N, C-alpha and C positions, 0 to 999 in steps of 0.2 A: 574520432578516436582511431588509433591504429589497431592492427591485429586482424588475423584471419577470422572469417565466419564461415559456417557451413553453407553449402550450396542451397540446401533446403532446411530452413530453420523450423523448429517446433515452437508453437505458442503454448503457454501454460494453460490457457483456456480459450474457448471459441471467441475470436475477436468480434463476431457479429453481435454478441451480447451488449457490447458498448454502444452499438448503433441503435439498439432498442430502448435505451434509457431516455426517460422523459424528464428533462431538467426543470420543467415547469412544476413538477411534483415536489421540488425542493423549495423550502422557504429562503434559501440563500439568495442574496441580492448581488447579481453580477452587473457591473457597469464598466465597459459595455458588456452586452450579453454574450456569453461563451458557453460551450458545452464540450463533452468528450469528442463529439463528431466535428465540432468547429471550435477549436481551442483558441482562436484569436489570430495569431500570426500564422501565415501560410506554411512556415517552416516548423511549426510545432505539431506533434502527433501524440495522441494518447492511445495506448495499446497494451495488450497483455505482455508480461515478461516473455522473452524468447531465449532460446539456447545460445544465440550469438551475443547476448547482452553482457556476458563476461568480458568481452572485448570492447564493449561500448561504455565502460565505466560504471556498471551497476554497483559493484562492490565499493567503488570509490565514493559514489553518492551516499551509500549507506554509512560510510565512515564519517560523514559529516553529522551523522545522528548518534552513533555509538561505536564502540570498538568492534571491528569486523574480524580481525585476525588474518593470518596468512592462509587464505583459501585458494587451493589449486583449481585449475580448470576441471580436473577429474572430480574433485569434491563438489564443485558447483553443478556439474552435469548430473552427478548422482543425486544431489539434493533436489534438483529440478525434476528429475524423473520420479522421485518419491512423491513430491508435491503434486505433480501432474496425475500420477496414478491414483492418488487418494481422492482427487476431485474436490477437495475442501480448501484449496489455497488459490486465491485470486490476486496475485501480485500484479499491480497495474503501474505502468511507467509512463513518463512524459519524455519524448525524444526531441532534441534539436536536430532536425534532419540536415541542416547545413553542415554539421560536423559529425553526424551519425553518433551522437552522444546522449546518454541518459542524463537528464537534468532533474528528474523528480520521480518519486515512487510512493506508493501506499499499498498496504496489504489488507485484504479481507480474508479472515479465517472463519470457516463455518464450524460451529460446534453442534453436533447432533445430540439431541436431548431425548429423554423419555417423557419429561414433563410437557405440559401443554399439548398433549396428544402426539407425542414424538415429534415436536417442532424443532426448528433449527434457529440458533442464535448466531448472529454475526459479530465478529470482533474486529475493530480497526487497530491495525498495528503498523509500526515502522513508517511513519509519515515523514517525508523529507523532500525539500526542494532546494536546489542549488542557490546559495545566497546571491549569486550574481544575476539571478533572474527575477529579482524582486520587482513588484509593481505590475505584474502581468496576471495577478489573481490565480496563480498556479497552485498555491497551497490550498485555496478554497476549491479550485477545480478538481484536484486529485482526491480530496476528501469527499466532496459531493459525489464524484463519480463512483467511488467504491461504496458509498452509503446507498446510492440508488441501485447499485448492483446487488447489494444485500436484499433490498426490497424486491427486485426483479427475480431473485432466486428463492423468494418465499420465506425469508427470515422473519420471525415475529418481533425481533428487535435487534438493534445494533448497539454495541457497547464499546467503550474505550476508557483508557486511563490517561490522564494528562496532568501536567503541573497546574497549580492554581492560576498562574498568569495566562494560561491558554483557555481557561473556562469561558471568558467573554467571546472568544473566537468561535468556539464550538457551539455556544448558545446561539450565536448569530446565524448558524446554518441548521438549527433545528434540534440540537441535542439539549437535554435537560438533566439536571442533577436529581438523583433519587433521594428523597428525604430519608435520613437515617442510614444511608448507604453510600456516603460520599467519600469514604476512605478506601485506599488501596493497600493491601498487605501482601507481602511476598516472602518466600523463603528462597534464598539463593544458595547454590551449591558450588563448592570449590572446583577448580579446573580438574584436579585429580579425581574427584568423584564423577564429574561429567564425562571423563574420558572412558569410563566403564561402559557407558551407553552413548556412543557418538551419534546415533541416529535420532536421539531425542531432540526435539525442536527447542531452540533457545528463546528466551523471553527478551523482547525488544523494549527500548525506552522511547519516550516521546521527545520531540524537538524542544530546544531550549528557548526559542524565540516566542514572543507574544502572539505571533501568527506564523503558521508554517509557510510563509511567503506566498 
């Protein structure tokens, strides 16, 4: 991808966390076996979101998932700084290093609770992989990566919302439906209302395909 990046980029979280993940803890079946540390092709890299990823097509990959809007570099860096300061956002990306281009992403959001002894729940958000990279198990890889990251960070459970046709995919990597709690309800706010509090985080949608590639 074109565009300048800073000489010293910041990561959203410590990249060493990804190296500590044990992919044998996941029921997901990879064939051939891959992991965040060894994603298959030598030109693939799994890492935290970085400040320079604005220029590597991060927002463009998100636009394959949902409407992103006209986000400036300043807005991107401000939101990055807010997420990094909170310590509760783990946006993880896959990079095609041949082109220095973001080709996949998923987000783990930590919810701090009073229940369960002040436990933490993880939420899976904004899963997307570039359509042109199908067949490399990257959708499964990015989801399993952030799911194992939630476990590593001490979450008591990981939750997600998805369309009906994605249920078999998520079941295959260890997620289960909760009886009596299989519906998702939302209240959406008009853009004029959201503009009053621009720092509020937006709600993402899940991918349309039967597997996030």
